[in-house]
N, C-alpha and C positions, 0 to 999 in steps of 0.2 A: 642747336638753338633750343632754349627752354620753352615750355608751354606758355609762360607769361610773355616771352618775346614774340612768339607767333600771335598771341592774343593782341598785343599792342600793335603789331604790324597790321593785323586785320582791321583794327580800329582806324589806323591811318589810311589804309586803302579805301575803307568805306567812306571816310570823310572826303576823300578825293573823288568820290563818285564812281568807284570801281567795285561794285558789290560782288561780282563773280570772283575777282582775285581775293577780296576780303573773305569770301566763303572758304576758299582753299586754306587760307591762313588759320581761320577759326577751326576748320577740320583738323589741321595739324596740331593745334593747341589741344583740342579735345582728345586726339589720339594719344598724346603724351599725358594728359590729365583728364580722364573721363568725368571727374567730379568738378570740373571747372564750370560752375553754374553760370557765371557771367558770360563766358565764351559761348555757352549754349544759347543764352538769351540773345547775344549780339548776332550769333549765327542765324537766329530766327529773323532778325531785322534784315540781314543780307538776303535771306531767302524771300522775304516779303518784297524787297526791292526788285528781286528777279521775277516777281509774279508767281512765286510758288507758295501760296498762302497756306495750303494744308501742311506742307513740310515745315513752314515757319511755326505754325501752331504746335506741331509735334515737337519741334526743337524747344519751344518754351515749356512744354509739358515735361520734358526731361530736366530742364533747369528747375522747375518748380518742385519736382520730386526730390531735388537736392537741397533746395532752399525755399521752404514754404512760409518763411517769415518776412518776405520782401513784398510790400504792397505794390511797388512799381512793376514787379514781374507779373503779378496777377492783372494789374491794369493793362499792361501792354498785351498780355495774352488775350484779355477781353476785347481789346480793340481789333486784334487780328480776327478773332472769331466773329465780331460784329461785321467786319468786311466780308467774311465768308458766309454771312447770313445764317450763322449758327447761333441764333439769338438766345435760345435757352442756355446754351453753354456760355455765351458771353456774359449773361446776367450772373451766372454762377461765379465766374471769375471776378466780375466787378464787385459782387457781394464779398468775396474773400478779400479783395483789396480794401474794401470799406471796413471790414472787420479789423484790419490792421491799421488803417488810416481813415477814421470816420469823417475827416474834414477834406477828403479828396474831392474837390469840385469837379475835376475832369471825370472821375469815376462815376459820380452821381449823374453828370450830364450824359455820358455815354450809356449808362445803365438806363436812363430815361429813353434814349434813342432806341435801344434794343426793345424795351417794353412797348414803345410806340409801334415798332415794326410788327410786334406780335398782336397788335390791335388790343392792347391793354392800356387805354389812355388814362384810366383812373390811376393806375400804378405809375405810369410815366409822369403824370402831372405831379404826383407826390415826390418823385425823384427830382424833377426840375425844381420844385419848390424848396427842397432841401439844399440843392446847389445854390439857389438864389439867396437863401438865408445866409450862406457863407460868402457869396460874391454877388451882390445885387445888380451889378452893372455889366452883366455879360449879355450881349445882344443875341448871340446864338441860342443861349438858354431861354431867354425871353421869347424869342421867335418860336422855338419848338414847343415851349409851354403854350403859346397861343394856338399852335396846331393841335395840341392835345385837347385844349378846351373846345376847339371846333369839332373834333371827333366826339366829344361828349355832349354836343348840341348846346354848348354854352357860348354862343358867338359874341355876346356883349362883353363877357369877361375876356374872350380872346382879343377883341379890339383893344381893351385896356392893356393887355400884355404886348400887343404889337406897337401900341403907342409908346410904351417904355423902350422897346427895342429901337424904334425910329428916332428917339431922342439921341441915342448913341450912334446910329447909322441912318441919318435922315434921308439918304438917297438910295437905300438898298431896295432894289426892284422886287426881290422876292418877298420882303416884308410888306412892301406897299401892295403888292398883288394879293397876298393872303389877307391883308387888312381890308382891301376892297371887297373880296369875296365875303368876309364876315360881316361887313357893313351892309352889303346887299341882303344877306340872310336875315338881319335884324330889322330890315325895312328902312334903310337909309340909302336909297339908290343915288341920291344927289352927292353925298359924301363919297360913296363908292366910285362914282364917275370921276371925281377929282383925282382919286388914287390911280384909277385905270389910265387916265390921261397922263399922269406923271410917269407911269410905267412905260406907256407907249412913246412918250417923248424921248425916253432913254433907250428903249428897245422897240423901235417901230415895226419890226418884223415878228413881234411876239403875238401869234394869232390867238392863243388862249386868252390873252388880255383883251384883244379886240373883240373876240366872241363874247366874253363875259361883259364887256362894256355894252354890247348890244342887248344882253339880258337885263342889265341895269336900266338901260333906257326904256326897255319894254316895261319893266317893273314901275318905272316912274311915269308911265302913261305916255311917253314920247315915242309912239309906235312907229311913225314914219322915219324918225331918226334911227331907231333900232333897226329898221329894215335896211337903211343905208349902211349901217355897221355890218350887218350880216352879208349884205351884197359885196362889201369889200373883202370879207373873209372868203366868200365863195370865189371871187375873182382871183384871189391869191392862191387859194387851195380848194379846188372844187370838191375834193373828197373829205374835207374837214368834217369830223363827226357831227351830224345833225344840223349843220349850218344851212344847207339848202332847205330843210324843213322849217328851221327857225325863220328864214327869210320868207318862205311861203306863209307861215303862220302870221307874221306881221302884216304882210300884204292883204291877207284875207280879213284881218281885223280892221284894216283901213279901207276895206272894199276897193282895193286897188286891183282891178282885174286885167291889167295890161298883160298880154301874152300868156293868159292864164291856161289856155288849152295846152300849149307846148310845155309849160312848167309842170302842169299836172301829169302829163304823159311821161316827162322825164323822171319825176319822183316815183311814179308808179313802176316804171321800168327798173329804177334803182332798187326799190323794195323787192321786186321779183328776183333780182340778182343777189339779194342778201346784204346789200350795202347799208351802212349806217347813215341813211339819208334823212330820216324823219322819225320823231318819236310817235308812239302809237296814238296818243291823244290828238295831236295835230293831224294825223293821217285820217282820223274819223271825218274830218271836214274835206278831205281830198278824194277819198275813195269810198264807194258804196259797196265794195266787194268784200264779203265775209272771208273769202279765201285769201285775198290780199292782206286784209287786216291781221289774219293769223300769221302770215309771213312776217309782217312788220313787227308784231308783238314778240314772236319767237327770237328774231334777231336782236331786238332791243333788250329783252329780258336776259338773253345769254350774255350780252355785253355788260349791262349795268347791274343785273341782279342774278348772277349764276347760282345754281343750286349749291347749297352747302354740302361738303363731304360728310357732314354729320347726319344728313337726312336719312341715310340708310339705317341708322340706329334708333330712329324714333320708335318709342315703345308704347304699348297700351298700358294705361294705369288702371287701378281698381275702379269698378263702377261706383258712381256716386249716387247718393239719395236724390240729388237734383242735378240735372245736366248743367254744367258750367260753361257759359257762353261769354266770350270776350269780344266786344265790338271795338275795333281799332280805327281811329280817325284823327285827323287834324281839325275837324270841323264841328267840335262840340261847343258851338257858340252860334251867333246869328248867321247862319249859312243855310243854303238850300237843303243840304242833307239833313240838318237838324230840324228844319221846318217840316220836312216830310216825315221824319222818323221819331220825333220826340214822344208822340203818343204811344207808339209801339213799345218803346223802352219802358214807359210807365205802366203799360198794360200787360207785359209778359206775366205768365202764370207763375207766381213765386212758389207755388207748391211743387212745381216741376222743374223750374229753371232758376239758376243763380246767375245774375246778369251783371257783368263787369264792363266798365268803360275804360279803355286805355287811350289816353289823350296825349297826342304829341303836337297839338296846335297851340295857339296863344292862350295864355291864362286870362281869358276875357272876363269882363265884369258886367256883361249885358244880361238882360232878363232871361234869355234862352240858356245861358250858361248856368244861372241859378236854378232854373227848372231842371236841367239835366243832372246837376249835382244831386238833386232829390230823386231823380228817376231811376238811377242805378243802385244796385246793392253795394257796389264798390266803384269808386271813381279814382283812377290812378293817373296822375300827371307824370309822364315819362320823358318830358322834353330834355332833361339833362342826363338821360340814360342812353347808352349806345344801343344799337340794334340787337347786338348779342345779349346785352344785359336784359333788355326787354324780353327776348325769347327765353332766357334762363328764368326770369321771374314768372312768365306764364307757365313754363314747365313745372316750376316749383309749386305753383298754385293748382297744378293739375287741371288746367283748362281743357275741357273736352273739345270745344269748337271755337276757333279764332276766326272772326268775321272781318274781312277787309272791306271797309267802306270807302276806300280811296282809289284802288286800282292804279292806273297810270295818270293820276291827276296831280295838281299842284300840292306840294308838301307831303306826298305819299312817302311811306317808309317800307317799301316792298321787301327790303333786305330782312326785316323781321320775319317775314313768311319764308324767305329763302332759307332761313336757319331752322325751319320747322318749329315754330312756336307752340304748336298744338297738334295732336294726332289727326284732327280734322280741320281743314282750312277752306274757307268759303269766300267767294267774291260776291258781293251784294250791293246793289243800289248806286254806288258812287261812280262806277265805270261801265259803260255799255259796250263791252266787248271782251274778247278773250285776253288773258294775261300771257298766253303762250308759254307756260311753265309746267314743270312736273310737280310743283309743290302747292298749287291751289287745286284742291280736290273737286270742288263743286262750284257751279255758278247758278245763282237764283235767277230764274227766267219764267217765261210762260210760253204757250204754244204759238203766240203771235210774234214775239220778239225773236225767238229762236225756233223756227219750224223744225220738226224732226229730221227733215232732209239736210239740215245745216249742222247737225251734231259733229260732223267730221271737221268743222272749222273751229272747234273749241277744244283746247287741251283739257279743260275741265269737264267733268261729267255734268250734264245739264239736268237741273231739277226744275220741273215745271209746276208752278202754282196754278190753281184753277182759274182765277180771274185775270190777274195782272201781277207782274213781278214788282210793281212800284207800290210801296206803302204810302199812305197819306194820313195826315193828322186831321181827324174829324172835328177838332176843336179850334182850328185856325181862325183867328178873328179877321173880319173884314170891317173896315171903318164904316160907320153909319153914314157919315156925310159924303156925298158924291159931289165932286167939283162941277162947276158949270162947264159947258164946252169952251167958253171964252177963257176961263181960268186954266183949262188944260191946253190952250193954244189951238183948239179946233175951231173950224168955221161954224157959224150958227146953225147951218143945215147941211144935209148931204150924208151919203152913206160913208161909214168909217170902217175901212179895212184896217186891221191891226196885226202887227207881228212884234212881240216883245222879246224875240230871240236875240242872243248876242250877235253882234255884227258879223263875226266870222262864219256864222251859219248861213248867211245870205249869199246866194249864188247868182250869177248872171242869168241862168236859165229861168229860175223862179222869179227873179226881179223883172225879167222881160214879161212874164205872165202878169205880174202885178201891174205893170205899166199899161198893158193892154186892157186890163180891167178898168183902170182909171180912165182910159181913153173912151171906153164904151159906156161907162156909167157916169153921166154928167154930174158934176158937183161932188163926186166922191173924193176921199183923201186916203192916204196911207199913213198910219200912225205907227212910228217905230221908236225903239228905245234909243236915247242919246247915249251911245256907247263911247265914242271918242270923236274929236273934232274932225279928224281926217276922214273918218267914215261918213260923217254927215256931209262934208264937202263933196266927197266922191259920189255918194249916192244921189245927191241933188244934181250933180253934173251928168250922171248916167241917166237920170230921169229926163233931163233936158235933151240929151242925145236921142232919146226915144220920143221926143215931141211932147213931153209932159212938163208943165210949169213946175219949177222947183218948189214953190210954196204949197204944192199939193202933197208934199212929203212933210209931215209934222213929227217933230222929235220930242219925246217925253223925257224929262229929266228923271234921274234916279231919286226915289223917295222911299220912305219906310214901307215895309211890306203891307201892313193893313191898309194904308192909304193907296198904295199901288193896286191892291186887289179891288178897292172901291172904284178906282177910275176906269177899270175894265168895263164898267157898266155903260160907259159912254161909247164904247165900240159896238159894232154890229156883227163882225165876223173876224175871227183870228185866222190868219193865213200861215200855214206851216211851211217848213223848208226841207230840203234834201241836199246832200246826203245825210245830214244830221238833223233829225226832227227836234221839235220842242219837247223837252222832258219835264222838268219842274215847271217851266213856263206854260206848258199845256195844262198841267194840273191846276196851276194858278188860275188860268182863264176859265176852266170848267168849274172850279170851286166858286169863282166870282159870277158864274152864270153866263159866260160868253162862249158860244159854240166855236169849235176848232175844226177847220178843214185841213186834212192832211193827205199826203201821198205816201204810200208804203214803199220803202226801199228794199234793198237786198239784205243789208246787215242790221244787227241789233240796233245801232244808233239811229237808223232810218226807219225803224218799225215801232218805236216807243209810243208815239202819239196814237197809232192805230190800236195798240193794246189798251191805252187809257180810254179811248172812245168806246171800245167794245165794253169795257167795264163800267162805263157811264151810260150804257144802253143807247149809244148814238153811232151804231156801226155804219150807217149810210154816209157818214162824213169821212169815211176812209176810202180813198180812191186808189186805183192800181197803177195809174200812169199820169203823166203830166197833162195829156189831152183831157182826160176825164176830170182831173183836178180843176183845170181852167174852165171847162164847161159848167161844172157844178158851182164854182165860185161866181161865175157870171149869172147863173140862174138865181143863186141866193141873193145876189146883189140887186136883182130886179123883182123877184117874187117875194114880196114882203110877208105874205101869208105863210109861205113855206118856212121862211126863216123864223117867223114868230112861233110857229108850231114846234120847231126844234128847240127854240129857246124856252118855251113853256115846258116842254117835256124835260129838259135839263133841270129847270128850276124845281119842278115837281119831284123829280127823282133824286135830286142831289143828296138829300138826307138819308136815302135808303139804298142807293146804288152801291154795287160792290167796290167801286173805285174809292169811295170815301167812308167805307165801313172798316175802320181800323181794327175793330175786334175780330171781324171775319178774317181779315188778312192775317192777324196775329195767329189765329188758330191754324191757318194753312201753313204759315212759316214754322210754327212750333211742331207741326206734324212732320215737316221736312227734316227739322233738326233731330227729332226722335228717330226717324228712319235712318239717318246718317249714323247716329250713335249706336243703334242696334246692329247695323251691319258691321261697324267697326268692332264692337264687342264680340261678335261672332268670328272675327278674324277675316271677314270678307272685304275685298277691295271696293273702293267707290264705284258706283254704277249710276247710270242715268235712270231717273224715275219721275213719275208724275204723282203729285198729291191729289187724292180723290176729292172731288167736289162734294160738299155736304149733300146728303140725300133729301134733306128737308130745309 
């Protein structure tokens, strides 16, 4: 039998679904005619059908050595390599196919897929766009184009691409699911919920959609509904990543304390076992243990933001005339971080520091954004860049110190740091805890938020500033007009205890103390921030359970910052919380002239207010336990002279105390940056150190 007859028989057998027999026939054909390129190619298809991908690729390579002018052979070879995850080799084959047939839609599409797998979304997008220019109605290409746009942080454009794909495949659950995720990312949780509901109607067991539906409900402010969604996820899959923590986070925001002790113990145990139970930010409200927070951060970072293999090759660049600092944040607009740090950015010593903003948050048009655009030497909007592209840009600019102002908070992009964007990387201000990684070198702190005995609970080297770790803007405006008590919803007389912390920081233990204070001080009220309707309802119910009339809890609506600061003057004493203290809210109160009573916890997040009070020269308002906290609160509530003296001291010292001396803070922080760079230039590893207080 001739080689051609063996070849044709192999084709018949393959068509009949008999690849093993087909392979024997192709081998016989090739034995008779080793230059039979088509037999070699079809042999590759038979091998692929038998699960022998590497052998299939090798067979195609023999065929291509004989016939290098056939686009389809290069294309098929590329698809095999794509399946083998040999993405670079696959792209090379697709490129050869396209050189021979530039209009091959399939080659362009699969080339895009290989580029996407290599995390090169810009190049993948270009390949998909070329394919769509030739065939505009391909749903798969439109879908993957949307995915590339998501990877490029261009979710609005991704939604448009998914929309086009859904015109062609209106009920495709994968496209609906990815469109829902993109809609949530651009701030349209209502539309995202519609898509999640369509996905779940078709695939009710899809837990990722159910979980993300909970996140969209949370984003929409429908916290109790979000809790029910997460509860369903937990009921179906108790170990679903972070679902238990998401459920707890929602319940804390709603001040739903049912079965709280058991749930807290369960999550704490899961963290101790290394489970993916809760994200580190939510855990701040659950555990006051610095050791447990370290365990949580390590597990989360290893899962979500593992170290890049390129970290080991991070190199020192030439010393610059000015130290190049890049501050990275999503919050360069009207946000607590910006309110605290704007003056610092403006006042950095430009003779010694070149200061860059790397913004991946919204392109806001508010007055704070305008101010920050002027405050930095360079302001770069990187929303449409990948994490790797941002890192490459910072390395190209030879940034000396990259400062993470986000940590594990909303809209963080920790992966930029995981890719070693700069030789020195610092955690500062935005997140009160360890990142649990090997790529954040330092954390800015002070001796009170991180005592020396706690260094072991931080993967970063601790840098202690002399007064406080928290910067403040000494130019923050407070509205001149103060509302009347009636306008603020307060009774005409009576002591006003206040706590403008977020609802998730309020715990049953401290709420019980507050209710006992209201009980023993006639006519007093508790003034809280109106966070969400469920929290308001639940807190009033909890008050009634403790024998306190619901109307003695007054809820302040959210208003502009200057007006919010002004209304602080109607309060008598700010009551702090644990395990997470007031942070910016404590500075707000002190800047407005309202004394803050705090209780020091174990971990950073529970020690912030104490740091601020020491820097404001009010150390006697820092208590060590709940008993002392309650005793002092009761005393301040009845001894008007004592409270008045504290308030007067705060008012007198506000303009000169360390807490609100931005220039003093700047000098301390710049000294820390200088020490970090000098150590690095000497080739020395990061180490913990304290910045010396000025001698005069």
